[in-house]
Z-matrix of the N, CA and C atoms (Angstrom, degrees):
N
C 1 1.365
C 2 1.411 1 112.41
N 3 1.353 2 114.54 1 -41.56
C 4 1.515 3 119.34 2 179.11
C 5 1.579 4 115.55 3 -60.47
N 6 1.378 5 108.44 4 -43.18
C 7 1.577 6 115.25 5 179.18
C 8 1.549 7 110.99 6 -62.49
N 9 1.314 8 119.77 7 -39.11
C 10 1.434 9 128.82 8 178.21
C 11 1.505 10 106.37 9 -59.26
N 12 1.328 11 120.21 10 -53.65
C 13 1.479 12 126.45 11 177.72
C 14 1.566 13 113.78 12 -52.24
N 15 1.333 14 110.50 13 -44.80
C 16 1.567 15 119.57 14 -179.41
C 17 1.472 16 106.46 15 -66.54
N 18 1.299 17 121.37 16 -43.53
C 19 1.441 18 122.20 17 175.41
C 20 1.454 19 118.20 18 -61.06
N 21 1.348 20 113.30 19 -42.77
C 22 1.498 21 116.73 20 174.27
C 23 1.454 22 114.18 21 -64.50
N 24 1.299 23 118.87 22 -39.18
C 25 1.429 24 124.68 23 179.13
C 26 1.515 25 110.35 24 -66.06
N 27 1.262 26 115.50 25 -39.29
C 28 1.477 27 119.27 26 172.50
C 29 1.581 28 115.71 27 -65.02
N 30 1.288 29 112.64 28 -37.42
C 31 1.563 30 116.06 29 174.87
C 32 1.555 31 107.39 30 -63.83
N 33 1.274 32 116.35 31 -43.91
C 34 1.511 33 115.69 32 -174.73
C 35 1.471 34 108.58 33 -70.36
N 36 1.377 35 122.94 34 -33.59
C 37 1.473 36 124.52 35 -179.25
C 38 1.490 37 108.47 36 -70.45
N 39 1.448 38 116.72 37 -46.89
C 40 1.430 39 119.44 38 172.77
C 41 1.543 40 115.43 39 -52.33
N 42 1.383 41 116.84 40 -48.65
C 43 1.433 42 118.37 41 178.99
C 44 1.457 43 113.06 42 -61.04
N 45 1.353 44 119.00 43 -43.23
C 46 1.422 45 119.40 44 175.73
C 47 1.437 46 117.08 45 -58.78
N 48 1.349 47 114.06 46 -41.80
C 49 1.452 48 122.12 47 177.49
C 50 1.507 49 109.25 48 -60.59
N 51 1.430 50 120.61 49 -47.36
C 52 1.382 51 118.90 50 176.99
C 53 1.522 52 114.49 51 -60.46
N 54 1.312 53 114.18 52 -43.33
C 55 1.525 54 119.80 53 177.12
C 56 1.437 55 117.07 54 -52.39
N 57 1.429 56 112.30 55 -43.46
C 58 1.394 57 119.69 56 177.13
C 59 1.514 58 117.16 57 -65.71
N 60 1.357 59 110.65 58 -44.08
C 61 1.465 60 120.85 59 175.10
C 62 1.588 61 111.57 60 -58.63
N 63 1.409 62 116.25 61 -45.43
C 64 1.454 63 117.81 62 172.05
C 65 1.457 64 113.11 63 -58.97
N 66 1.199 65 122.47 64 -42.06
C 67 1.465 66 126.30 65 178.71
C 68 1.542 67 113.17 66 -62.24
N 69 1.335 68 112.68 67 -45.32
C 70 1.514 69 115.73 68 179.36
C 71 1.567 70 105.63 69 -67.64
N 72 1.372 71 119.13 70 -45.84
C 73 1.455 72 116.77 71 179.54
C 74 1.479 73 110.24 72 -56.36
N 75 1.364 74 121.33 73 -44.27
C 76 1.453 75 121.77 74 -177.30
C 77 1.544 76 110.00 75 -65.97
N 78 1.306 77 120.94 76 -32.76
C 79 1.305 78 126.70 77 -179.50
C 80 1.620 79 108.97 78 -58.59
N 81 1.314 80 109.63 79 -48.63
C 82 1.438 81 116.49 80 -170.00
C 83 1.649 82 107.54 81 -83.05
N 84 1.306 83 115.41 82 -11.95
C 85 1.535 84 116.73 83 177.53
C 86 1.465 85 112.06 84 -84.47
N 87 1.248 86 122.95 85 -12.63
C 88 1.493 87 122.68 86 -177.45
C 89 1.528 88 104.23 87 -124.38
N 90 1.339 89 109.56 88 146.58
C 91 1.431 90 120.02 89 174.34
C 92 1.426 91 108.42 90 -94.48
N 93 1.310 92 122.44 91 129.72
C 94 1.450 93 126.08 92 -174.25
C 95 1.603 94 111.23 93 -68.55
N 96 1.306 95 114.52 94 130.40
C 97 1.455 96 118.98 95 173.83
C 98 1.477 97 112.72 96 -84.55
N 99 1.310 98 117.64 97 170.82
C 100 1.439 99 122.84 98 176.28
C 101 1.604 100 109.19 99 -62.23
N 102 1.404 101 115.86 100 -40.58
C 103 1.424 102 117.54 101 -178.46
C 104 1.583 103 110.00 102 -67.85
N 105 1.292 104 115.19 103 -37.22
C 106 1.510 105 115.56 104 173.93
C 107 1.387 106 115.91 105 -64.53
N 108 1.280 107 116.20 106 -40.79
C 109 1.576 108 121.55 107 175.22
C 110 1.499 109 110.04 108 -60.55
N 111 1.296 110 116.32 109 -42.11
C 112 1.546 111 121.66 110 -177.03
C 113 1.534 112 110.12 111 -67.61
N 114 1.438 113 113.68 112 -34.91
C 115 1.622 114 120.03 113 -175.43
C 116 1.549 115 100.49 114 -75.52
N 117 1.333 116 122.92 115 -41.06
C 118 1.452 117 119.18 116 -178.30
C 119 1.475 118 111.92 117 -68.15
N 120 1.314 119 120.39 118 -42.15
C 121 1.447 120 126.85 119 173.63
C 122 1.543 121 110.56 120 -57.30
N 123 1.289 122 113.61 121 -42.02
C 124 1.490 123 119.63 122 -179.92
C 125 1.511 124 108.84 123 -63.98
N 126 1.342 125 116.00 124 -37.52
C 127 1.450 126 116.42 125 -177.04
C 128 1.531 127 110.37 126 -74.74
N 129 1.286 128 119.97 127 -29.82
C 130 1.464 129 123.63 128 177.38
C 131 1.614 130 104.87 129 -69.59
N 132 1.244 131 113.06 130 -48.06
C 133 1.697 132 117.89 131 175.28
C 134 1.428 133 104.39 132 -52.73
N 135 1.256 134 121.43 133 -50.93
C 136 1.585 135 125.47 134 -166.98
C 137 1.544 136 102.25 135 -65.89
N 138 1.362 137 121.39 136 -38.64
C 139 1.387 138 121.09 137 -176.56
C 140 1.589 139 110.89 138 -66.43
N 141 1.365 140 113.96 139 -36.80
C 142 1.440 141 123.64 140 180.00
C 143 1.523 142 108.35 141 -69.40
N 144 1.349 143 118.47 142 -37.84
C 145 1.364 144 127.76 143 178.83
C 146 1.600 145 111.18 144 -61.92
N 147 1.293 146 113.44 145 -48.72
C 148 1.468 147 118.70 146 171.27
C 149 1.522 148 118.74 147 -57.59
N 150 1.371 149 113.12 148 -37.93
C 151 1.431 150 118.55 149 169.13
C 152 1.554 151 113.13 150 -59.11
N 153 1.195 152 114.47 151 -41.67
C 154 1.471 153 118.61 152 -177.43
C 155 1.631 154 105.66 153 -69.57
N 156 1.188 155 114.14 154 -46.31
C 157 1.557 156 116.09 155 -178.76
C 158 1.560 157 112.66 156 -64.59
N 159 1.326 158 116.59 157 -31.26
C 160 1.509 159 115.97 158 170.75
C 161 1.482 160 112.18 159 -75.97
N 162 1.296 161 124.68 160 -30.81
C 163 1.399 162 126.42 161 173.71
C 164 1.596 163 110.06 162 -67.29
N 165 1.258 164 121.71 163 -30.55
C 166 1.493 165 121.54 164 179.72
C 167 1.527 166 115.02 165 -79.93
N 168 1.336 167 118.50 166 -28.93
C 169 1.450 168 123.65 167 -178.51
C 170 1.493 169 118.78 168 -49.72
N 171 1.389 170 120.30 169 -41.02
C 172 1.518 171 121.66 170 -179.03
C 173 1.502 172 108.60 171 -64.83
N 174 1.276 173 119.80 172 -30.25
C 175 1.469 174 116.56 173 -174.53
C 176 1.578 175 113.36 174 -76.36
N 177 1.380 176 114.19 175 -9.31
C 178 1.474 177 119.69 176 -179.03
C 179 1.521 178 108.95 177 -114.19
N 180 1.337 179 119.22 178 30.57
C 181 1.442 180 121.21 179 176.62
C 182 1.490 181 112.85 180 -66.55
N 183 1.376 182 116.14 181 -38.50
C 184 1.497 183 118.97 182 -175.28
C 185 1.552 184 107.95 183 -74.29
N 186 1.382 185 116.77 184 -33.44
C 187 1.371 186 118.04 185 -179.11
C 188 1.496 187 111.29 186 -66.53
N 189 1.387 188 117.87 187 -40.01
C 190 1.467 189 125.23 188 177.75
C 191 1.602 190 106.20 189 -65.02
N 192 1.281 191 116.57 190 -38.00
C 193 1.502 192 119.24 191 179.59
C 194 1.576 193 108.17 192 -64.79
N 195 1.434 194 118.92 193 -42.23
C 196 1.364 195 122.59 194 179.72
C 197 1.490 196 114.65 195 -59.63
N 198 1.450 197 115.89 196 -36.05
C 199 1.339 198 119.75 197 -173.47
C 200 1.556 199 108.27 198 -74.94
N 201 1.380 200 120.84 199 -36.46
C 202 1.415 201 121.05 200 -179.33
C 203 1.530 202 111.07 201 -88.10
N 204 1.312 203 121.75 202 0.07
C 205 1.427 204 122.67 203 163.83
C 206 1.455 205 114.86 204 102.33
N 207 1.391 206 120.70 205 32.83
C 208 1.423 207 125.52 206 179.62
C 209 1.504 208 107.92 207 -68.57
N 210 1.262 209 119.35 208 131.03
C 211 1.576 210 121.65 209 176.24
C 212 1.455 211 111.48 210 104.98
N 213 1.417 212 118.66 211 8.36
C 214 1.406 213 118.15 212 176.25
C 215 1.424 214 114.25 213 -82.57
N 216 1.326 215 121.42 214 -36.51
C 217 1.540 216 123.77 215 169.49
C 218 1.489 217 109.32 216 -145.77
N 219 1.231 218 114.75 217 163.99
C 220 1.395 219 124.80 218 -170.13
C 221 1.626 220 112.15 219 -65.61
N 222 1.292 221 118.30 220 -49.93
C 223 1.404 222 123.82 221 176.80
C 224 1.552 223 112.90 222 -70.77
N 225 1.304 224 116.54 223 -46.39
C 226 1.379 225 119.12 224 -176.37
C 227 1.649 226 109.51 225 -74.30
N 228 1.344 227 112.43 226 -19.60
C 229 1.539 228 115.45 227 179.23
C 230 1.554 229 108.02 228 -67.36
N 231 1.316 230 119.47 229 -39.04
C 232 1.365 231 116.62 230 -176.60
C 233 1.499 232 114.12 231 -73.66
N 234 1.374 233 118.98 232 -31.58
C 235 1.326 234 126.93 233 177.30
C 236 1.514 235 109.84 234 -73.06
N 237 1.292 236 115.08 235 -39.39
C 238 1.534 237 115.79 236 173.56
C 239 1.448 238 117.19 237 -66.59
N 240 1.374 239 114.36 238 -34.18
C 241 1.451 240 123.09 239 176.89
C 242 1.551 241 109.49 240 -64.91
N 243 1.337 242 114.47 241 -39.48
C 244 1.534 243 117.30 242 176.73
C 245 1.529 244 106.91 243 -71.32
N 246 1.316 245 124.16 244 -33.53
C 247 1.384 246 123.57 245 175.40
C 248 1.569 247 114.55 246 -66.51
N 249 1.296 248 108.85 247 -38.62
C 250 1.597 249 111.99 248 173.05
C 251 1.350 250 113.33 249 -62.45
N 252 1.262 251 115.33 250 -43.14
C 253 1.621 252 115.97 251 177.31
C 254 1.431 253 113.13 252 -66.08
N 255 1.401 254 119.20 253 -33.66
C 256 1.369 255 120.94 254 177.18
C 257 1.486 256 112.33 255 -65.33
N 258 1.413 257 119.48 256 -43.47
C 259 1.391 258 128.04 257 176.41
C 260 1.606 259 110.14 258 -53.03
N 261 1.358 260 114.27 259 -49.55
C 262 1.476 261 121.68 260 -179.92
C 263 1.539 262 109.41 261 -63.00
N 264 1.260 263 118.90 262 -44.15
C 265 1.505 264 122.37 263 -176.40
C 266 1.567 265 108.08 264 -69.87
N 267 1.242 266 113.10 265 -42.52
C 268 1.458 267 114.29 266 176.07
C 269 1.526 268 121.57 267 -66.28
N 270 1.416 269 108.43 268 -31.45
C 271 1.428 270 118.11 269 176.47
C 272 1.548 271 109.26 270 -73.22
N 273 1.362 272 117.88 271 -39.86
C 274 1.501 273 122.73 272 175.43
C 275 1.476 274 108.08 273 -60.03
N 276 1.304 275 119.33 274 -47.07
C 277 1.578 276 123.51 275 -179.46
C 278 1.495 277 108.01 276 -57.08
N 279 1.418 278 115.63 277 -43.18
C 280 1.479 279 114.85 278 -171.41
C 281 1.503 280 110.33 279 -69.94
N 282 1.320 281 117.77 280 -34.51
C 283 1.397 282 124.51 281 -174.25
C 284 1.642 283 106.92 282 -76.54
N 285 1.196 284 113.24 283 -38.85
C 286 1.582 285 112.31 284 176.72
C 287 1.611 286 108.29 285 -73.11
N 288 1.314 287 124.37 286 -32.66
C 289 1.339 288 123.68 287 170.92
C 290 1.456 289 111.79 288 -62.67
N 291 1.337 290 122.33 289 -44.46
C 292 1.391 291 125.36 290 172.81
C 293 1.522 292 115.77 291 -56.51
N 294 1.312 293 113.34 292 -38.32
C 295 1.445 294 118.70 293 177.08
C 296 1.466 295 115.23 294 -66.25
N 297 1.345 296 118.26 295 -41.39
C 298 1.479 297 122.04 296 171.62
C 299 1.517 298 108.56 297 -65.62
N 300 1.273 299 118.73 298 -42.49
C 301 1.576 300 118.53 299 -178.79
C 302 1.511 301 109.15 300 -61.01
N 303 1.361 302 121.28 301 -42.76
C 304 1.346 303 118.72 302 -177.71
C 305 1.509 304 118.24 303 -73.65
N 306 1.380 305 113.97 304 -22.02
C 307 1.532 306 121.05 305 169.97
C 308 1.517 307 107.45 306 -68.75
N 309 1.323 308 118.24 307 -47.32
C 310 1.447 309 121.95 308 -177.82
C 311 1.545 310 108.44 309 -67.20
N 312 1.414 311 113.87 310 -44.96
C 313 1.423 312 113.27 311 -176.41
C 314 1.566 313 112.58 312 -61.71
N 315 1.446 314 116.23 313 -26.39
C 316 1.510 315 114.93 314 177.30
C 317 1.399 316 113.26 315 -59.99
N 318 1.333 317 115.80 316 -35.13
C 319 1.487 318 123.59 317 175.21
C 320 1.505 319 114.33 318 -62.57
N 321 1.450 320 114.59 319 -46.54
C 322 1.405 321 120.85 320 -169.96
C 323 1.533 322 112.61 321 -68.11
N 324 1.436 323 108.20 322 -45.79
C 325 1.459 324 115.11 323 -175.50
C 326 1.578 325 113.65 324 -62.59
N 327 1.291 326 116.68 325 -15.45
C 328 1.485 327 117.41 326 -175.12
C 329 1.543 328 108.37 327 -74.36
N 330 1.290 329 120.08 328 -14.27
C 331 1.478 330 122.14 329 176.26
C 332 1.545 331 106.79 330 -68.75
N 333 1.327 332 120.94 331 -18.28
C 334 1.471 333 118.29 332 -172.52
C 335 1.450 334 122.25 333 48.64
N 336 1.297 335 120.65 334 31.67
C 337 1.430 336 128.32 335 175.46
C 338 1.513 337 106.72 336 -85.57
N 339 1.344 338 113.79 337 166.73
C 340 1.504 339 116.78 338 173.91
C 341 1.516 340 108.75 339 -69.31
N 342 1.348 341 126.46 340 -41.06
C 343 1.410 342 119.29 341 -177.55
C 344 1.480 343 113.54 342 -71.08
N 345 1.304 344 117.65 343 -32.51
C 346 1.427 345 117.87 344 170.52
C 347 1.527 346 116.56 345 -56.90
N 348 1.231 347 116.64 346 -45.01
C 349 1.446 348 124.10 347 175.75
C 350 1.519 349 111.85 348 -62.27
N 351 1.331 350 115.47 349 -42.39
C 352 1.443 351 119.84 350 176.05
C 353 1.556 352 113.44 351 -64.92
N 354 1.379 353 117.34 352 -44.60
C 355 1.343 354 122.48 353 173.62
C 356 1.613 355 116.00 354 -55.69
N 357 1.415 356 116.20 355 -44.26
C 358 1.425 357 124.73 356 168.09
C 359 1.476 358 111.09 357 -53.74
N 360 1.305 359 118.21 358 -55.41
C 361 1.370 360 125.70 359 177.40
C 362 1.572 361 114.86 360 -51.21
N 363 1.265 362 114.10 361 -47.82
C 364 1.551 363 117.31 362 178.50
C 365 1.506 364 110.31 363 -60.78
N 366 1.342 365 123.51 364 -45.74
C 367 1.453 366 125.31 365 -176.53
C 368 1.544 367 106.79 366 -70.33
N 369 1.272 368 114.21 367 -49.39
C 370 1.476 369 111.69 368 -175.75
C 371 1.623 370 107.22 369 -68.67
N 372 1.250 371 118.18 370 -32.55
C 373 1.460 372 113.16 371 -177.18
C 374 1.532 373 110.12 372 -74.86
N 375 1.251 374 117.79 373 -28.13
C 376 1.502 375 121.45 374 172.43
C 377 1.499 376 109.82 375 -64.93
N 378 1.257 377 117.84 376 -44.07
C 379 1.535 378 121.19 377 179.41
C 380 1.591 379 105.34 378 -66.82
N 381 1.361 380 121.21 379 -43.40
C 382 1.367 381 119.65 380 176.42
C 383 1.537 382 113.93 381 -55.22
N 384 1.299 383 116.40 382 -44.81
C 385 1.486 384 122.23 383 179.86
C 386 1.526 385 110.40 384 -61.53
N 387 1.302 386 115.02 385 -44.65
C 388 1.468 387 119.82 386 -179.81
C 389 1.557 388 110.32 387 -63.83
N 390 1.287 389 115.46 388 -39.50
C 391 1.570 390 116.94 389 -178.70
C 392 1.518 391 107.24 390 -72.97
N 393 1.296 392 120.12 391 -40.07
C 394 1.501 393 122.13 392 174.53
C 395 1.594 394 110.16 393 -59.01
N 396 1.347 395 117.21 394 -43.88
C 397 1.462 396 117.62 395 173.57
C 398 1.442 397 117.06 396 -61.52
N 399 1.402 398 115.16 397 -34.99
C 400 1.412 399 125.40 398 -178.88
C 401 1.533 400 109.23 399 -64.13
N 402 1.289 401 119.51 400 -28.74
C 403 1.419 402 123.44 401 -179.09
C 404 1.562 403 112.49 402 -72.28
N 405 1.374 404 111.77 403 -18.79
C 406 1.447 405 118.50 404 174.45
C 407 1.382 406 118.57 405 -86.06
N 408 1.433 407 120.58 406 -13.49
C 409 1.444 408 125.40 407 -179.13
C 410 1.466 409 112.45 408 -75.41
N 411 1.249 410 119.16 409 161.10
C 412 1.514 411 121.67 410 175.81
C 413 1.496 412 111.36 411 -54.48
N 414 1.335 413 114.71 412 145.33
C 415 1.357 414 124.38 413 -176.17
C 416 1.533 415 109.95 414 -74.24
N 417 1.407 416 117.59 415 105.58
C 418 1.428 417 121.50 416 177.37
C 419 1.494 418 113.14 417 -81.95
N 420 1.250 419 115.66 418 -47.85
C 421 1.452 420 123.13 419 177.08
C 422 1.549 421 105.80 420 -155.79
N 423 1.353 422 116.57 421 156.20
C 424 1.498 423 124.17 422 -178.15
C 425 1.473 424 107.09 423 -61.38
N 426 1.276 425 115.61 424 -34.60
C 427 1.638 426 118.88 425 -170.43
C 428 1.529 427 108.26 426 -68.10
N 429 1.316 428 116.92 427 -25.70
C 430 1.445 429 116.57 428 179.72
C 431 1.548 430 113.06 429 -76.69
N 432 1.323 431 118.22 430 -34.83
C 433 1.520 432 119.71 431 177.02
C 434 1.615 433 103.71 432 -68.99
N 435 1.206 434 115.85 433 -40.62
C 436 1.601 435 115.67 434 -175.74
C 437 1.595 436 107.04 435 -64.49
N 438 1.380 437 114.37 436 -38.00
C 439 1.376 438 116.62 437 -178.84
C 440 1.596 439 113.76 438 -71.97
N 441 1.353 440 117.82 439 -28.89
C 442 1.383 441 125.12 440 173.16
C 443 1.499 442 111.24 441 -67.22
N 444 1.325 443 116.98 442 -46.68
C 445 1.510 444 117.76 443 176.44
C 446 1.532 445 112.22 444 -61.75
N 447 1.338 446 115.52 445 -41.86
C 448 1.527 447 115.93 446 175.08
C 449 1.538 448 110.69 447 -55.96
N 450 1.234 449 111.54 448 -47.87
C 451 1.563 450 119.39 449 177.71
C 452 1.520 451 110.26 450 -50.53
N 453 1.388 452 116.45 451 -52.88
C 454 1.454 453 116.34 452 177.86
C 455 1.457 454 114.48 453 -58.63
N 456 1.365 455 118.04 454 -44.22
C 457 1.449 456 119.04 455 177.41
C 458 1.420 457 114.07 456 -62.41
N 459 1.290 458 121.34 457 -45.88
C 460 1.460 459 123.64 458 -178.39
C 461 1.569 460 111.07 459 -64.30
N 462 1.388 461 116.53 460 -46.01
C 463 1.491 462 116.32 461 -176.57
C 464 1.501 463 109.35 462 -66.50
N 465 1.352 464 117.57 463 -43.73
C 466 1.411 465 114.80 464 177.36
C 467 1.509 466 118.02 465 -65.94
N 468 1.270 467 117.62 466 -35.88
C 469 1.545 468 120.42 467 171.00
C 470 1.481 469 115.69 468 -60.43
N 471 1.310 470 117.00 469 -43.23
C 472 1.348 471 123.58 470 -178.85
C 473 1.624 472 113.46 471 -66.82
N 474 1.315 473 111.78 472 -39.41
C 475 1.481 474 119.65 473 176.23
C 476 1.506 475 108.75 474 -63.66
N 477 1.334 476 115.79 475 -42.54
C 478 1.417 477 117.86 476 178.75
C 479 1.562 478 110.95 477 -64.86
N 480 1.281 479 120.34 478 -42.97
C 481 1.505 480 128.20 479 -179.04
C 482 1.604 481 102.61 480 -60.61
N 483 1.335 482 118.78 481 -48.27
C 484 1.527 483 116.12 482 -173.62
C 485 1.603 484 110.32 483 -67.50
N 486 1.254 485 117.23 484 -36.48
C 487 1.489 486 119.70 485 179.24
C 488 1.514 487 111.42 486 -74.24
N 489 1.344 488 115.62 487 -38.37
C 490 1.474 489 115.49 488 -179.88
C 491 1.586 490 110.46 489 -69.21
N 492 1.285 491 120.29 490 -31.07
C 493 1.351 492 128.50 491 172.24
C 494 1.558 493 115.52 492 -67.01
N 495 1.439 494 114.42 493 -39.48
C 496 1.338 495 119.32 494 179.50
C 497 1.571 496 115.46 495 -72.64
N 498 1.430 497 109.26 496 -37.08
C 499 1.532 498 116.01 497 174.96
C 500 1.474 499 111.65 498 -68.54
N 501 1.339 500 116.64 499 -37.34
C 502 1.551 501 115.82 500 -174.84
C 503 1.458 502 107.86 501 -75.95
N 504 1.350 503 124.93 502 -27.85
C 505 1.467 504 122.39 503 -177.04
C 506 1.497 505 110.22 504 -104.35
N 507 1.373 506 119.84 505 17.16
C 508 1.460 507 120.16 506 174.74
C 509 1.487 508 108.64 507 -75.39
N 510 1.388 509 116.22 508 144.23
C 511 1.491 510 118.92 509 -177.96
C 512 1.506 511 109.62 510 -72.72
N 513 1.378 512 111.14 511 154.00
C 514 1.453 513 115.74 512 -176.73
C 515 1.612 514 111.46 513 -64.03
N 516 1.274 515 116.35 514 157.26
C 517 1.533 516 117.96 515 174.73
C 518 1.484 517 110.30 516 -66.80
N 519 1.358 518 114.16 517 142.69
C 520 1.398 519 124.81 518 179.30
C 521 1.586 520 117.78 519 85.30
N 522 1.347 521 112.44 520 -13.20
C 523 1.352 522 117.79 521 -179.55
C 524 1.578 523 111.77 522 -102.91
N 525 1.231 524 121.70 523 138.96
C 526 1.513 525 122.79 524 176.20
C 527 1.470 526 106.13 525 -91.09
N 528 1.315 527 116.31 526 134.25
C 529 1.409 528 122.34 527 -178.83
C 530 1.559 529 104.95 528 -67.19
N 531 1.423 530 112.82 529 140.47
C 532 1.467 531 116.39 530 174.74
C 533 1.461 532 111.91 531 -105.27
N 534 1.323 533 115.98 532 108.70
C 535 1.418 534 120.86 533 -176.09
C 536 1.526 535 112.53 534 -67.27
N 537 1.232 536 122.05 535 -24.36
C 538 1.475 537 129.05 536 -179.64
C 539 1.461 538 111.45 537 -90.75
N 540 1.277 539 123.53 538 6.77
C 541 1.510 540 126.95 539 -176.67
C 542 1.487 541 109.62 540 -61.13
N 543 1.398 542 116.42 541 -39.11
C 544 1.507 543 117.44 542 -177.76
C 545 1.484 544 114.27 543 -61.92
N 546 1.388 545 116.82 544 -29.89
C 547 1.493 546 118.81 545 -173.94
C 548 1.563 547 106.60 546 -76.12
N 549 1.294 548 117.66 547 -37.57
C 550 1.519 549 114.50 548 -179.38
C 551 1.530 550 107.88 549 -69.67
N 552 1.351 551 119.30 550 -28.12
C 553 1.490 552 120.85 551 179.21
C 554 1.557 553 110.79 552 -66.03
N 555 1.283 554 115.57 553 -39.21
C 556 1.376 555 119.73 554 -178.10
C 557 1.582 556 114.67 555 -71.73
N 558 1.356 557 113.22 556 -29.03
C 559 1.538 558 119.01 557 178.15
C 560 1.426 559 111.87 558 -74.21
N 561 1.302 560 117.27 559 -34.55
C 562 1.477 561 124.97 560 -175.47
C 563 1.538 562 109.89 561 -66.72
């Protein structure tokens, strides 16, 4: 059993090593465009934005409690306070995970491959949908609706930047992309 677990760990480590080497090779194989640089900078700004969002949430715990009805009865009040605390902790966790996702995504999208653009679109699209749904929730504080609108604008803009970069750097039809082209450029 122990040997099988060691072999499985080795396979995972080798796969991760090959994946990282492929990403590094693809980063060096492409020259970054202005739109790619803007998209990566936008992802870093978006990560910082989610950190600020997570930092603001604990200050609005009572407002969230008021929206869900804390204080209506004694027994229910304790349970609803626990629910409000759970909502705040869950929201903080979500925003911290999104912060980490955007930092990691900023490295992945630099490869300018179709799958990296799709991965970025999926993560940003999910955040866009959550923000859009957040506008339909009860108004807890004005700052949250402002933050939701900023999220919609940022996510949509970065998706457009990712796709405009992908479409502008796509190989011409009928030609096969040459992955080793950057090596011959350096030798010349």
